[in-house]
PyMOL CGO cylinders between C-alpha atoms (Angstrom):
from pymol import cmd
from pymol.cgo import CYLINDER

trace = [
    CYLINDER, 0.00, 0.00, 0.00, 1.36, 3.41, -0.84, 0.3, 1, 1, 1, 1, 1, 1,
    CYLINDER, 1.36, 3.41, -0.84, 2.26, 5.96, 1.80, 0.3, 1, 1, 1, 1, 1, 1,
    CYLINDER, 2.26, 5.96, 1.80, -0.54, 8.23, 0.67, 0.3, 1, 1, 1, 1, 1, 1,
    CYLINDER, -0.54, 8.23, 0.67, -3.12, 5.45, 1.00, 0.3, 1, 1, 1, 1, 1, 1,
    CYLINDER, -3.12, 5.45, 1.00, -1.77, 4.48, 4.45, 0.3, 1, 1, 1, 1, 1, 1,
    CYLINDER, -1.77, 4.48, 4.45, -1.97, 8.10, 5.56, 0.3, 1, 1, 1, 1, 1, 1,
    CYLINDER, -1.97, 8.10, 5.56, -5.53, 8.41, 4.30, 0.3, 1, 1, 1, 1, 1, 1,
    CYLINDER, -5.53, 8.41, 4.30, -6.64, 5.22, 6.08, 0.3, 1, 1, 1, 1, 1, 1,
    CYLINDER, -6.64, 5.22, 6.08, -4.92, 6.27, 9.30, 0.3, 1, 1, 1, 1, 1, 1,
    CYLINDER, -4.92, 6.27, 9.30, -6.51, 9.74, 9.14, 0.3, 1, 1, 1, 1, 1, 1,
    CYLINDER, -6.51, 9.74, 9.14, -9.98, 8.25, 8.67, 0.3, 1, 1, 1, 1, 1, 1,
    CYLINDER, -9.98, 8.25, 8.67, -9.50, 5.82, 11.56, 0.3, 1, 1, 1, 1, 1, 1,
    CYLINDER, -9.50, 5.82, 11.56, -8.33, 8.59, 13.88, 0.3, 1, 1, 1, 1, 1, 1,
    CYLINDER, -8.33, 8.59, 13.88, -11.20, 10.87, 12.86, 0.3, 1, 1, 1, 1, 1, 1,
    CYLINDER, -11.20, 10.87, 12.86, -13.76, 8.14, 13.49, 0.3, 1, 1, 1, 1, 1, 1,
    CYLINDER, -13.76, 8.14, 13.49, -12.21, 7.07, 16.80, 0.3, 1, 1, 1, 1, 1, 1,
    CYLINDER, -12.21, 7.07, 16.80, -12.04, 10.57, 18.31, 0.3, 1, 1, 1, 1, 1, 1,
    CYLINDER, -12.04, 10.57, 18.31, -15.73, 10.98, 19.23, 0.3, 1, 1, 1, 1, 1, 1,
    CYLINDER, -15.73, 10.98, 19.23, -15.83, 7.53, 20.81, 0.3, 1, 1, 1, 1, 1, 1,
    CYLINDER, -15.83, 7.53, 20.81, -12.93, 8.41, 23.11, 0.3, 1, 1, 1, 1, 1, 1,
    CYLINDER, -12.93, 8.41, 23.11, -14.21, 11.82, 24.18, 0.3, 1, 1, 1, 1, 1, 1,
    CYLINDER, -14.21, 11.82, 24.18, -15.92, 12.14, 27.54, 0.3, 1, 1, 1, 1, 1, 1,
    CYLINDER, -15.92, 12.14, 27.54, -18.69, 14.65, 27.71, 0.3, 1, 1, 1, 1, 1, 1,
    CYLINDER, -18.69, 14.65, 27.71, -18.10, 16.87, 30.71, 0.3, 1, 1, 1, 1, 1, 1,
    CYLINDER, -18.10, 16.87, 30.71, -20.99, 19.15, 31.63, 0.3, 1, 1, 1, 1, 1, 1,
    CYLINDER, -20.99, 19.15, 31.63, -21.11, 21.89, 34.21, 0.3, 1, 1, 1, 1, 1, 1,
    CYLINDER, -21.11, 21.89, 34.21, -23.21, 21.04, 37.23, 0.3, 1, 1, 1, 1, 1, 1,
    CYLINDER, -23.21, 21.04, 37.23, -25.09, 24.17, 38.36, 0.3, 1, 1, 1, 1, 1, 1,
    CYLINDER, -25.09, 24.17, 38.36, -27.14, 22.42, 41.07, 0.3, 1, 1, 1, 1, 1, 1,
    CYLINDER, -27.14, 22.42, 41.07, -24.04, 20.97, 42.72, 0.3, 1, 1, 1, 1, 1, 1,
    CYLINDER, -24.04, 20.97, 42.72, -22.25, 24.32, 42.35, 0.3, 1, 1, 1, 1, 1, 1,
    CYLINDER, -22.25, 24.32, 42.35, -25.14, 26.14, 43.99, 0.3, 1, 1, 1, 1, 1, 1,
    CYLINDER, -25.14, 26.14, 43.99, -25.24, 23.61, 46.82, 0.3, 1, 1, 1, 1, 1, 1,
    CYLINDER, -25.24, 23.61, 46.82, -21.47, 23.82, 47.44, 0.3, 1, 1, 1, 1, 1, 1,
    CYLINDER, -21.47, 23.82, 47.44, -21.37, 27.63, 47.21, 0.3, 1, 1, 1, 1, 1, 1,
    CYLINDER, -21.37, 27.63, 47.21, -24.16, 27.90, 49.78, 0.3, 1, 1, 1, 1, 1, 1,
    CYLINDER, -24.16, 27.90, 49.78, -22.09, 26.15, 52.49, 0.3, 1, 1, 1, 1, 1, 1,
    CYLINDER, -22.09, 26.15, 52.49, -18.45, 26.80, 51.58, 0.3, 1, 1, 1, 1, 1, 1,
    CYLINDER, -18.45, 26.80, 51.58, -16.43, 29.87, 52.60, 0.3, 1, 1, 1, 1, 1, 1,
    CYLINDER, -16.43, 29.87, 52.60, -15.87, 31.40, 49.16, 0.3, 1, 1, 1, 1, 1, 1,
    CYLINDER, -15.87, 31.40, 49.16, -12.86, 33.59, 49.98, 0.3, 1, 1, 1, 1, 1, 1,
    CYLINDER, -12.86, 33.59, 49.98, -9.51, 31.83, 49.57, 0.3, 1, 1, 1, 1, 1, 1,
    CYLINDER, -9.51, 31.83, 49.57, -7.64, 34.75, 51.15, 0.3, 1, 1, 1, 1, 1, 1,
    CYLINDER, -7.64, 34.75, 51.15, -5.30, 34.35, 48.16, 0.3, 1, 1, 1, 1, 1, 1,
    CYLINDER, -5.30, 34.35, 48.16, -7.22, 36.18, 45.44, 0.3, 1, 1, 1, 1, 1, 1,
    CYLINDER, -7.22, 36.18, 45.44, -8.10, 33.18, 43.23, 0.3, 1, 1, 1, 1, 1, 1,
    CYLINDER, -8.10, 33.18, 43.23, -11.39, 31.64, 42.08, 0.3, 1, 1, 1, 1, 1, 1,
    CYLINDER, -11.39, 31.64, 42.08, -12.59, 29.27, 44.82, 0.3, 1, 1, 1, 1, 1, 1,
    CYLINDER, -12.59, 29.27, 44.82, -14.45, 26.81, 42.55, 0.3, 1, 1, 1, 1, 1, 1,
    CYLINDER, -14.45, 26.81, 42.55, -12.96, 26.92, 39.06, 0.3, 1, 1, 1, 1, 1, 1,
    CYLINDER, -12.96, 26.92, 39.06, -14.53, 23.62, 37.98, 0.3, 1, 1, 1, 1, 1, 1,
    CYLINDER, -14.53, 23.62, 37.98, -17.52, 21.46, 38.84, 0.3, 1, 1, 1, 1, 1, 1,
    CYLINDER, -17.52, 21.46, 38.84, -18.24, 19.01, 36.04, 0.3, 1, 1, 1, 1, 1, 1,
    CYLINDER, -18.24, 19.01, 36.04, -20.00, 15.70, 35.59, 0.3, 1, 1, 1, 1, 1, 1,
    CYLINDER, -20.00, 15.70, 35.59, -19.29, 12.90, 33.14, 0.3, 1, 1, 1, 1, 1, 1,
    CYLINDER, -19.29, 12.90, 33.14, -22.99, 12.09, 32.75, 0.3, 1, 1, 1, 1, 1, 1,
    CYLINDER, -22.99, 12.09, 32.75, -22.42, 8.66, 31.19, 0.3, 1, 1, 1, 1, 1, 1,
    CYLINDER, -22.42, 8.66, 31.19, -20.29, 7.42, 34.08, 0.3, 1, 1, 1, 1, 1, 1,
    CYLINDER, -20.29, 7.42, 34.08, -21.70, 9.55, 36.87, 0.3, 1, 1, 1, 1, 1, 1,
    CYLINDER, -21.70, 9.55, 36.87, -18.23, 10.81, 37.78, 0.3, 1, 1, 1, 1, 1, 1,
    CYLINDER, -18.23, 10.81, 37.78, -18.28, 14.28, 39.31, 0.3, 1, 1, 1, 1, 1, 1,
    CYLINDER, -18.28, 14.28, 39.31, -15.09, 16.35, 39.48, 0.3, 1, 1, 1, 1, 1, 1,
    CYLINDER, -15.09, 16.35, 39.48, -14.78, 19.38, 41.72, 0.3, 1, 1, 1, 1, 1, 1,
    CYLINDER, -14.78, 19.38, 41.72, -11.66, 21.53, 41.68, 0.3, 1, 1, 1, 1, 1, 1,
    CYLINDER, -11.66, 21.53, 41.68, -11.39, 23.97, 44.55, 0.3, 1, 1, 1, 1, 1, 1,
    CYLINDER, -11.39, 23.97, 44.55, -8.72, 26.44, 45.57, 0.3, 1, 1, 1, 1, 1, 1,
    CYLINDER, -8.72, 26.44, 45.57, -7.49, 25.65, 49.06, 0.3, 1, 1, 1, 1, 1, 1,
    CYLINDER, -7.49, 25.65, 49.06, -7.66, 28.54, 51.52, 0.3, 1, 1, 1, 1, 1, 1,
    CYLINDER, -7.66, 28.54, 51.52, -4.71, 30.26, 53.08, 0.3, 1, 1, 1, 1, 1, 1,
    CYLINDER, -4.71, 30.26, 53.08, -5.79, 30.14, 56.74, 0.3, 1, 1, 1, 1, 1, 1,
    CYLINDER, -5.79, 30.14, 56.74, -3.42, 32.55, 58.49, 0.3, 1, 1, 1, 1, 1, 1,
    CYLINDER, -3.42, 32.55, 58.49, -0.10, 31.68, 56.94, 0.3, 1, 1, 1, 1, 1, 1,
    CYLINDER, -0.10, 31.68, 56.94, 1.49, 29.20, 54.56, 0.3, 1, 1, 1, 1, 1, 1,
    CYLINDER, 1.49, 29.20, 54.56, 1.84, 26.67, 57.36, 0.3, 1, 1, 1, 1, 1, 1,
    CYLINDER, 1.84, 26.67, 57.36, 1.31, 23.24, 55.73, 0.3, 1, 1, 1, 1, 1, 1,
    CYLINDER, 1.31, 23.24, 55.73, -0.53, 21.81, 58.74, 0.3, 1, 1, 1, 1, 1, 1,
    CYLINDER, -0.53, 21.81, 58.74, -3.07, 24.65, 58.77, 0.3, 1, 1, 1, 1, 1, 1,
    CYLINDER, -3.07, 24.65, 58.77, -3.53, 24.50, 55.00, 0.3, 1, 1, 1, 1, 1, 1,
    CYLINDER, -3.53, 24.50, 55.00, -4.20, 20.74, 55.03, 0.3, 1, 1, 1, 1, 1, 1,
    CYLINDER, -4.20, 20.74, 55.03, -6.49, 20.96, 58.09, 0.3, 1, 1, 1, 1, 1, 1,
    CYLINDER, -6.49, 20.96, 58.09, -8.51, 23.74, 56.47, 0.3, 1, 1, 1, 1, 1, 1,
    CYLINDER, -8.51, 23.74, 56.47, -8.65, 21.87, 53.14, 0.3, 1, 1, 1, 1, 1, 1,
    CYLINDER, -8.65, 21.87, 53.14, -9.76, 18.67, 54.90, 0.3, 1, 1, 1, 1, 1, 1,
    CYLINDER, -9.76, 18.67, 54.90, -12.68, 20.53, 56.46, 0.3, 1, 1, 1, 1, 1, 1,
    CYLINDER, -12.68, 20.53, 56.46, -13.50, 21.97, 53.04, 0.3, 1, 1, 1, 1, 1, 1,
    CYLINDER, -13.50, 21.97, 53.04, -13.41, 18.53, 51.40, 0.3, 1, 1, 1, 1, 1, 1,
    CYLINDER, -13.41, 18.53, 51.40, -15.96, 17.12, 53.86, 0.3, 1, 1, 1, 1, 1, 1,
    CYLINDER, -15.96, 17.12, 53.86, -18.14, 20.22, 53.40, 0.3, 1, 1, 1, 1, 1, 1,
    CYLINDER, -18.14, 20.22, 53.40, -17.94, 19.92, 49.60, 0.3, 1, 1, 1, 1, 1, 1,
    CYLINDER, -17.94, 19.92, 49.60, -18.75, 16.20, 49.66, 0.3, 1, 1, 1, 1, 1, 1,
    CYLINDER, -18.75, 16.20, 49.66, -21.68, 16.72, 52.02, 0.3, 1, 1, 1, 1, 1, 1,
    CYLINDER, -21.68, 16.72, 52.02, -23.08, 19.48, 49.79, 0.3, 1, 1, 1, 1, 1, 1,
    CYLINDER, -23.08, 19.48, 49.79, -22.55, 17.27, 46.73, 0.3, 1, 1, 1, 1, 1, 1,
    CYLINDER, -22.55, 17.27, 46.73, -24.32, 14.21, 48.05, 0.3, 1, 1, 1, 1, 1, 1,
    CYLINDER, -24.32, 14.21, 48.05, -27.23, 16.23, 49.47, 0.3, 1, 1, 1, 1, 1, 1,
    CYLINDER, -27.23, 16.23, 49.47, -27.70, 18.32, 46.31, 0.3, 1, 1, 1, 1, 1, 1,
    CYLINDER, -27.70, 18.32, 46.31, -30.52, 17.99, 43.80, 0.3, 1, 1, 1, 1, 1, 1,
    CYLINDER, -30.52, 17.99, 43.80, -28.20, 16.11, 41.43, 0.3, 1, 1, 1, 1, 1, 1,
    CYLINDER, -28.20, 16.11, 41.43, -27.00, 13.51, 43.94, 0.3, 1, 1, 1, 1, 1, 1,
    CYLINDER, -27.00, 13.51, 43.94, -28.93, 10.68, 42.24, 0.3, 1, 1, 1, 1, 1, 1,
    CYLINDER, -28.93, 10.68, 42.24, -26.85, 11.17, 39.06, 0.3, 1, 1, 1, 1, 1, 1,
    CYLINDER, -26.85, 11.17, 39.06, -23.50, 10.97, 40.88, 0.3, 1, 1, 1, 1, 1, 1,
    CYLINDER, -23.50, 10.97, 40.88, -21.74, 7.61, 41.28, 0.3, 1, 1, 1, 1, 1, 1,
    CYLINDER, -21.74, 7.61, 41.28, -18.48, 9.07, 42.56, 0.3, 1, 1, 1, 1, 1, 1,
    CYLINDER, -18.48, 9.07, 42.56, -17.13, 12.48, 43.45, 0.3, 1, 1, 1, 1, 1, 1,
    CYLINDER, -17.13, 12.48, 43.45, -13.50, 13.45, 43.05, 0.3, 1, 1, 1, 1, 1, 1,
    CYLINDER, -13.50, 13.45, 43.05, -12.40, 16.61, 44.81, 0.3, 1, 1, 1, 1, 1, 1,
    CYLINDER, -12.40, 16.61, 44.81, -9.08, 18.21, 43.87, 0.3, 1, 1, 1, 1, 1, 1,
    CYLINDER, -9.08, 18.21, 43.87, -7.63, 20.90, 46.11, 0.3, 1, 1, 1, 1, 1, 1,
    CYLINDER, -7.63, 20.90, 46.11, -5.21, 23.34, 44.48, 0.3, 1, 1, 1, 1, 1, 1,
    CYLINDER, -5.21, 23.34, 44.48, -2.74, 25.80, 45.92, 0.3, 1, 1, 1, 1, 1, 1,
    CYLINDER, -2.74, 25.80, 45.92, -0.38, 28.33, 44.35, 0.3, 1, 1, 1, 1, 1, 1,
    CYLINDER, -0.38, 28.33, 44.35, 3.09, 26.91, 43.80, 0.3, 1, 1, 1, 1, 1, 1,
    CYLINDER, 3.09, 26.91, 43.80, 5.89, 29.06, 42.44, 0.3, 1, 1, 1, 1, 1, 1,
    CYLINDER, 5.89, 29.06, 42.44, 7.31, 27.42, 39.37, 0.3, 1, 1, 1, 1, 1, 1,
    CYLINDER, 7.31, 27.42, 39.37, 10.41, 27.63, 37.29, 0.3, 1, 1, 1, 1, 1, 1,
    CYLINDER, 10.41, 27.63, 37.29, 9.86, 31.23, 36.21, 0.3, 1, 1, 1, 1, 1, 1,
    CYLINDER, 9.86, 31.23, 36.21, 8.67, 32.37, 39.64, 0.3, 1, 1, 1, 1, 1, 1,
    CYLINDER, 8.67, 32.37, 39.64, 5.07, 32.72, 38.54, 0.3, 1, 1, 1, 1, 1, 1,
    CYLINDER, 5.07, 32.72, 38.54, 2.56, 31.17, 40.92, 0.3, 1, 1, 1, 1, 1, 1,
    CYLINDER, 2.56, 31.17, 40.92, 0.44, 28.43, 39.37, 0.3, 1, 1, 1, 1, 1, 1,
    CYLINDER, 0.44, 28.43, 39.37, -2.50, 26.58, 40.95, 0.3, 1, 1, 1, 1, 1, 1,
    CYLINDER, -2.50, 26.58, 40.95, -1.39, 22.96, 41.30, 0.3, 1, 1, 1, 1, 1, 1,
    CYLINDER, -1.39, 22.96, 41.30, -3.39, 20.04, 42.75, 0.3, 1, 1, 1, 1, 1, 1,
    CYLINDER, -3.39, 20.04, 42.75, -1.97, 19.19, 46.17, 0.3, 1, 1, 1, 1, 1, 1,
    CYLINDER, -1.97, 19.19, 46.17, -4.88, 17.16, 47.50, 0.3, 1, 1, 1, 1, 1, 1,
    CYLINDER, -4.88, 17.16, 47.50, -7.23, 14.52, 46.04, 0.3, 1, 1, 1, 1, 1, 1,
    CYLINDER, -7.23, 14.52, 46.04, -10.25, 12.95, 47.69, 0.3, 1, 1, 1, 1, 1, 1,
    CYLINDER, -10.25, 12.95, 47.69, -12.71, 10.46, 46.22, 0.3, 1, 1, 1, 1, 1, 1,
    CYLINDER, -12.71, 10.46, 46.22, -16.00, 9.31, 47.73, 0.3, 1, 1, 1, 1, 1, 1,
    CYLINDER, -16.00, 9.31, 47.73, -18.33, 6.86, 45.99, 0.3, 1, 1, 1, 1, 1, 1,
    CYLINDER, -18.33, 6.86, 45.99, -22.09, 7.26, 46.20, 0.3, 1, 1, 1, 1, 1, 1,
    CYLINDER, -22.09, 7.26, 46.20, -22.39, 3.83, 47.84, 0.3, 1, 1, 1, 1, 1, 1,
    CYLINDER, -22.39, 3.83, 47.84, -20.06, 4.86, 50.63, 0.3, 1, 1, 1, 1, 1, 1,
    CYLINDER, -20.06, 4.86, 50.63, -21.65, 8.32, 50.91, 0.3, 1, 1, 1, 1, 1, 1,
    CYLINDER, -21.65, 8.32, 50.91, -25.09, 6.73, 51.44, 0.3, 1, 1, 1, 1, 1, 1,
    CYLINDER, -25.09, 6.73, 51.44, -23.88, 5.25, 54.74, 0.3, 1, 1, 1, 1, 1, 1,
    CYLINDER, -23.88, 5.25, 54.74, -21.75, 8.21, 55.77, 0.3, 1, 1, 1, 1, 1, 1,
    CYLINDER, -21.75, 8.21, 55.77, -22.29, 9.84, 59.17, 0.3, 1, 1, 1, 1, 1, 1,
    CYLINDER, -22.29, 9.84, 59.17, -21.99, 13.47, 58.07, 0.3, 1, 1, 1, 1, 1, 1,
    CYLINDER, -21.99, 13.47, 58.07, -22.52, 14.79, 61.61, 0.3, 1, 1, 1, 1, 1, 1,
    CYLINDER, -22.52, 14.79, 61.61, -19.31, 13.05, 62.72, 0.3, 1, 1, 1, 1, 1, 1,
    CYLINDER, -19.31, 13.05, 62.72, -17.25, 13.85, 59.62, 0.3, 1, 1, 1, 1, 1, 1,
    CYLINDER, -17.25, 13.85, 59.62, -15.14, 16.43, 61.45, 0.3, 1, 1, 1, 1, 1, 1,
    CYLINDER, -15.14, 16.43, 61.45, -13.80, 13.63, 63.68, 0.3, 1, 1, 1, 1, 1, 1,
    CYLINDER, -13.80, 13.63, 63.68, -13.00, 11.16, 60.90, 0.3, 1, 1, 1, 1, 1, 1,
    CYLINDER, -13.00, 11.16, 60.90, -9.61, 10.35, 59.49, 0.3, 1, 1, 1, 1, 1, 1,
    CYLINDER, -9.61, 10.35, 59.49, -10.00, 11.03, 55.75, 0.3, 1, 1, 1, 1, 1, 1,
    CYLINDER, -10.00, 11.03, 55.75, -7.50, 8.26, 54.94, 0.3, 1, 1, 1, 1, 1, 1,
    CYLINDER, -7.50, 8.26, 54.94, -9.98, 5.75, 56.39, 0.3, 1, 1, 1, 1, 1, 1,
    CYLINDER, -9.98, 5.75, 56.39, -13.33, 7.45, 55.73, 0.3, 1, 1, 1, 1, 1, 1,
    CYLINDER, -13.33, 7.45, 55.73, -12.93, 8.15, 52.01, 0.3, 1, 1, 1, 1, 1, 1,
    CYLINDER, -12.93, 8.15, 52.01, -12.32, 5.83, 49.08, 0.3, 1, 1, 1, 1, 1, 1,
    CYLINDER, -12.32, 5.83, 49.08, -9.16, 7.77, 48.19, 0.3, 1, 1, 1, 1, 1, 1,
    CYLINDER, -9.16, 7.77, 48.19, -7.18, 10.36, 50.13, 0.3, 1, 1, 1, 1, 1, 1,
    CYLINDER, -7.18, 10.36, 50.13, -3.94, 11.75, 48.71, 0.3, 1, 1, 1, 1, 1, 1,
    CYLINDER, -3.94, 11.75, 48.71, -1.92, 14.75, 49.83, 0.3, 1, 1, 1, 1, 1, 1,
    CYLINDER, -1.92, 14.75, 49.83, 1.19, 15.96, 47.99, 0.3, 1, 1, 1, 1, 1, 1,
    CYLINDER, 1.19, 15.96, 47.99, 4.43, 14.61, 49.44, 0.3, 1, 1, 1, 1, 1, 1,
    CYLINDER, 4.43, 14.61, 49.44, 5.72, 17.70, 51.26, 0.3, 1, 1, 1, 1, 1, 1,
    CYLINDER, 5.72, 17.70, 51.26, 2.35, 18.16, 52.95, 0.3, 1, 1, 1, 1, 1, 1,
    CYLINDER, 2.35, 18.16, 52.95, 1.95, 14.56, 54.09, 0.3, 1, 1, 1, 1, 1, 1,
    CYLINDER, 1.95, 14.56, 54.09, 3.48, 15.30, 57.47, 0.3, 1, 1, 1, 1, 1, 1,
    CYLINDER, 3.48, 15.30, 57.47, 0.67, 17.80, 57.89, 0.3, 1, 1, 1, 1, 1, 1,
    CYLINDER, 0.67, 17.80, 57.89, -2.10, 15.29, 57.15, 0.3, 1, 1, 1, 1, 1, 1,
    CYLINDER, -2.10, 15.29, 57.15, -4.61, 15.22, 60.00, 0.3, 1, 1, 1, 1, 1, 1,
]
cmd.load_cgo(trace, "trace")
């Protein structure tokens, strides 16, 4: 087969395969409204508190990206403790929202400004929490403030340098 024919076949295959691979992410206004009604919206760092709340409707996977607050300083323990409280608040608002029936799992990513190579701060994920709907259905939200997120959630990850600050 000639190179031109191979290129044409490859191009057609890639063009046809693209839509099948794409995930449709839609904004979730009901979840956003629910989260915004209970979450402190000031980061004390001058960045958007909730830059993304989207749902993969086919899979029921919700993703929430939130900017972690700067409590009183850049002390890692305080930042993680504050973010942990925020994660439980966000998950509670998510699973009690009007769209909760559509959600199979919620992934919450906490970002914080990190100074990069060219000394420009960039919001980078430093925390990841996942809670499935099955687990959320049996969750004792009134006691969430006492729970160890490493045990209570399906997934709990904190960036390496902050791990010593994990509650």
